[in-house]
N, C-alpha and C positions, 0 to 999 in steps of 0.2 A: 341273383340277377339284380343288376343295378338299374335304377331309373335312367332313361336316356336323356341326353342333353335337351332334346325337344320337349320331353315331358317336364323336365325341370324348368325350362323356360316358360312353359305354359302355366305351371304352378306359380312361379314368381310373378308373371304378368297379371294373373288373376288376383293375387294377394295385393299387389300394388294398386290395381284398379279399385278393389273394394275399400282400400284405405284412403283413396282419394288422390293418389299421386297423378299429376298431370302428365300428358304425353310429352316425350322429348327424347333426346339422345345425348344427354349431358354426362352420363355416368356409365362407363363400360363395366360390365359385371362378368364374373367367372364363378363356376361352381367347383369346389374340390371333390364333389361326388364323382364326377367324370374327368375333372381336370380340364374342362373345355369352357369356352366363352359362351355367355348367355345372350349377348347383345348389349345395347346401350339403352338406358332408360332415364326419364325424368329431366328436369330442367337443369341448365348450367348456370352457376352463379359466380360472378367475379368477386374476389376477396375485397378489393378496395370499395366496391359498391356496397357489399354486404356490411362492411364496417361503418360506412357512412350512414346506412339505414339503421343499424344497431344503435348508433349514437343518437339519432333523432328519436327512435322509439323509446330509448331510455329516458328521455326528457319527460314524457308523460307517464310511462310505466312506473318510474320511481316515485311519482307523486300519487299514484293510485293506492288507496288503503291496502295494507297487507292482507286482511281477510278477503278483500275483493280479488286480489292477485291469487290467493289460495283457491278461490272459486273456479278460476280458469284451470288451475292444476287439477282440481277435483273433476271437472268435466273431461279433461284429457285423460285422466285415469280411468274414468268410465268408458271412454271410447277404446282405450286399450283393452279393457275387459271384453268389450264387444268384438274386438279384432284379435283376440289372443291367438286363435289358431292361424290367422294370416301372418302375424308377426313371427310366430314360432316357425311357420313354413319357410319364411324368408331367412331366418337365422339357420335353419337346417340346410337350406339350399346354398347359402353363402359361406357358412362356417364349417358345415359338416357335422354339427351337433345332432345327437340322437333326439328324437321327438320329445322325450321326457325332460331332457336337459334344456332344450330350446324353450319348452313351455315353462319350465322353472325360471328361466331368465326373464321371460315376459312377466311372470308373477312378481319378480323383483321390481320391475318398472311399476306395477300396480301398487306394490307395498310402499315404495318410496314416495309415490304420489300421495298415498294416505298419510304417511308421516309428514310430508310437506304441508298438507292441508292443515293438520293440527298445529304444525309449527308456525303457520301464518298468523296465529293468534297468540304466539308465545315468543316473539322476538324481544325478550325482556332486556331492559337496561337495568340500572341500579341507582339507588339514592345513597349518597355518601354524607356522613356528618361533616359539616364545615367547621373549621376553627374560628371563623368569624361570625359575630352575631348578625342575625337578619340576612343571612346568605344561604342560598340553596345550591348544593353541589351534586350533579348528576352525571351519569354516563348513558348515552343512547347509541343505538346502532342504526346506521343509515345505509341506503343502497350504494353500492360501490361503483357500478358502471357496467358497460358491456364486458362480458366474460368470454374468453376463448376456451374452447374445449376440444382437445385432441384425443381421440380414442383409438384403441387397438382393435384388432379383428376379433379377438376371442370372446368378448362380451359386447357386441355392437349396439345393443339397446340398453342394457342395465347400467353400464358405467356412465353413458351419457345421461341417463335419467338420474343417477346419483347426483350428478352435477346440476343438470338443468332444472329438475323439479325444485331443488333447494334454492338455486340462484334466482329462479322466477319468483318465488314467494318473498325472497329477500329484496326484490325490486330491480333486479338486473336483467338485461337482455343477453342472449347467447348467440355466438357464432361458432358453429360446430364443424370441425374437419374430421370426418370419420376415416377409418382405414380405407385405403384404396381397394382392399379385399371385400369390403362390406358396405358398398354405397346404397344398396337397395333397402336394407333395414333402416338406414338413416333417412332416406326419402320417405319411407312409410311413417316413421315416427314424427317427422316434421309435418307431414300432411295431416296426421291426426291432431297434432297440437293446433294447427291452423283451424281445423274444424271445431276446436273447443271454444272458439268465439272470442278470443282475446284480441287485442290490437294487432295490427300488422307488424311483421318483422320482429316478433319476440324471439324466435329461433330461426336461424338461417343456416343452411347446409352449404358448405364450400368443399368441393371435391378436389383432390390433388394428392401429391406426394410430399416428400420431406421438404421441398421448397416452399410449399404453402404453410407448413408448420413453422418454418424458420421466419417467414414473413410475418406471421402472427406474433411470434416471440419478439420481433423487432418493433412492432407497431404500438405506439403509445395510446392508441384509442382503446386498447385492451389493458386495463389496469391489473387484471388477473389472467394468467394462462394456466389452465388445469390440463396436464398432459399425462396420459397413461401409455406405457410402452416399455421399451427396454431401457436399461441403465445407460447405454450409449446414447439413446435419443435424449434422455434427460440431461446428460452431460453436454449435449450440443445446445439444447434449448435454454436451460436454466441460466447460463452466463449471459446470454443475449437479453433475456428478460431483466436480469440484475443490472446489466449495463445501462438500461434506461430507468433503473430504480422501480421496476414494476414488481409484482408478486407472482410467484410460481407455486402451484400445488402439484406435486409430483407423486405419481404411483408407478414405480418402476419395477425392476426385476426382483424375483424372489427365488432363492435356492433353499426351499423349505425342508425342514427335518422333523421327524418324529422319533422320540425315544420310547423304547419298549422295555419296561422294567420287569424284574423277575416275578412280580405279583400280578402282572397284567392279565386280563381276561383275553386269552388268545383267539377265541372265536369272534368276540367283538372286534379285537384288533385287526384280524384278518379282513373282515368286511370293511372296516374303516380305511385300511391301507389300500385295498384294491380300488375303492371308489376314488380316494384322494390321488392315487398315482396314475390310474388308467383312465379315469373319467375325462371327458372332453379330449380324448386322445392325448393326455398329458399336456394340454395347451392352456391351462389356467395359470394365472400369476401365482395362485396359491397351491398349485400341484405339488404333491409330495415327491421329492427328488432324492432325499437321503433318509434312510431308515437305520437308526442306531439302536441295536438290539443287545440286551444283556446276554453274555455268552451262555448262561445257563438255559436260556429258552430259545436261543438262535436256531438250533436244529429243528425243533418242532415247528416253530413259526415259519421257517424257510420251507418246510415240507407243505404246510398249509398254503402258503403263498404260491408255490410252484403249481400246485393242483388247481388253485383258483385261476391263476393266469392262463393256464392251459385250456380252461374251459370258457374263456371270454369270447363271445361271438363278435367278430370284426366284419364290418361290411357297410352296406347302404344304410345311412342314418335314418332314412325314412321307413325302413322295413321293420316290421314288428320283430322284437327279440334281439335286435342289434344293441350291443352295449358300447362298442367302440367304433366310431366313424373314422373318416380319413384325416390325415394331417392337412394343413391348410394348402400346402404346395410341395413341389419337388425339393425346394430349398430346405424345408424342414426335414424331409426324408434324408437328404445328404448330411444334414447336421447330425441327425440321429445315428446314421451309419458311421459317420466319422467318429462320434463319441464311443460307439461300441468297439470300433477298431482301436482307438486310443486306450480304452479300458483294458483290452486284452494285452496291449503293450505294457501296461502298468502292472500286469499280474492279476487282472480281474478275471473272474469266471462267469461266463454267461450261463445262467441257470435255466432260463426259459425265455422264449419269445425272440424278438428282434428280426424275424423274417418279413420280407415284403410280400404282400398278398394282392391278388386281383390285377397283377401287372399286365396280363394279356388282355383282360376285359377292358381295363381303363389305364392305358399306358401313360396318360398325362396326369393321373391321380396318384396319391401316395397313401395307400393302405398298408398298415404295418402291425405286427403283433407287439403289444407292450412288452418291454423287456425288464428282467430282474437280473442284476449283476452283483455278484459278491466281490467286494474289493478288499485288498489287504490293508488299506488305510485310506485316510482322506487326502488323496492326491490332488495335484493342481486341477486335473480334470473334474474331480468330484466337487471342487470348490467353484467351478464355472457352471452357470445355468445352461442346460441344454433344453430348449423349448420343445420337448417331445416326451413320449412315455418311456423314459429310462429311469428306473429306480435303483440306486446304489445301496447295497446292504453292508453295513459296518457293524462291528461288535465292540462292546465295552465291558469293563469289570466293575468300575466304581462310578457313582452318579456324577461326581465332579468331572470325571473324564468325559462322560456323555454330554454334559452341559457345555464343556469346553469345545467339543466337536460341533455342537449345535451352533455356538456363537462364533466359530472360527472363520466363517465365510464373510465376504464383504456385504452381502445382502442381509436385510433384517425384516422380512415381511411376516411370515407365519411359521408357527411351530406348535408342537403338541407333545404330550407325554401320555403313555398308557400305563396306568398303575392303579392299584387299589390301596396303596399306602399313602395316607393323607399327608404325611411328612414329606414324602418325595414330591407330591403334587404341589404343596405349598412352597417348597423350596424352588421348584421350577418356575412358579408364578411370581416369585419374590424378586427383590432387588439384585440378588446374585444368581438369578436363574436365567431364563431365556431373555435375550436382548432384542427380541422381535416386537413388532407392533401388535401382533396377534399371538396370544399364548393360550393354548387349549389343553384340556385334560379329558382323556378318554373319548375324544373325537379327533378326526384328522385336521390338518391345517386349512382345509378348504370348506366352503359352504357357509360363509359368514352371513349373519342376519343383518337387515338394513338398519336396525335400531342402534347398532354400535358404530363407532367411527372406524372406517376401514383405511388401512395404510400401514406403512412400516418405517423402519429406521435405517440408518447407515446408507448404503447405496440404493436402497429402495426409495429414498427421496424425502421421507419425513412428512409427506402430505397426509391429510385425512379427508376422506369423502363420506358421503351418506349421512349416517345418524349422529347421535349424541350432540355435541356442540360444534360439529363441523361447519354448520351454517355461518359461523363467525368469519370464516375465510372469504365469504362472498359479500361482506359488508365492511363498512368503515366505522370506526368508533369515534364518537365526539364526547369530550368531557366539557361540561357547561357549568359555569358559575353565574348565578343570578343574585344581584344585590338588590334587595327590596327595602333598604333603609335610606335614611338621609345622610348617612355618614359614609366615609370611604376608608375603612380599615384595610391595611395591606397584610398579605400573608407573612407568616413568620415574625409578625410584630414590627416590620420595617417602618420607620418614620422617614418621610421624604419632604413633604411640605406641610 
């Protein structure tokens, strides 16, 4: 039994109210749980006005000491802790994530806030030895300016926080265009940040579709545009940003693979594969989409996976025991069904799953069984990303062959290998191994921690968000030479006057 649309509307409205979202009708919302509209909520904001206010706010925020900026992020993180259940409810209602995954996403917001608070006291520059006497040569990092953030539906809070928490401690303001599918989570996050007590207009939410993202890409008031979404979206936005010599930070498509070697622990592998391929209904950018299995263990692993897939509870993501919620919309269902049809035409065999569920109870929703498909090879279909729970099973004989299959696709986000052979593991992680930005051993390609830089190579865009030294993307570097002598020696020994 699914929650009704009226019940879901009440849940969302209550969560928004507790987070402090003001009344309005600026953002129409829909739930994939029933496939129906929830109404319109919150204020409407004009992009041009938001950019003007972001520029003004940057003037004072950039001069605020970084640890003071970090204190605002700390208070925001604490408010997110207080409203974890409210934000998780909004994510479940808007995205269709099961409660455990929705709460996990909110925990990511908290974690990256903690990381950013520490970072606010560690925006280190460097001192460089000068070749000239009585000269000091340094590099420092300075705030960049207002940052545009475009996020996708599947992680409506976490990906924004990866960008915003870091950008804020770096001294930038943020203009955020969330996915049209997830306006409510954005409204709630922005309201909590406003309650954290920082200056006005640090983060502003602008609703809209692709036209708003294009306008942001074209606008010179945004020196950096961070965009998460499809490779096609990145290919549209990046040239426009480059055309005005701005910066892009892109986190785009991922057609992620895992290699299963002969020595793999198959019990561990099965659990990891099922979570990576079927979790979030196959709608993570790091979802496992290609499984490259050594021929000697393919039969046993296939049997284990078929049994596991057949037991996955699909249904209302707010119901206890559900592990797979709905796809975001009917378009995603059409894409999945088209892929399964094409796979059959390529000689593939559907081993389990693929059926639509709950169509009578929720005709506007898109519930589906995750599908496992054995393919005769890495066809053009397998090399395309289908944003749905379809896992293609391939076999290999030699590790070189498996690594080549892993790297053959245009995307380069996440990858993994399951092996107990340290030589195979190190080869996969080495320079002639996986060409992805995320390279894992004995875990799936999904479930990244915030401490590491997140992103990928090739058609994934090359951007890095969240941890490590990703903060440098949100700042500008200044190289400074100070002459504290009475002389004027020139570099490289040049004599002029």
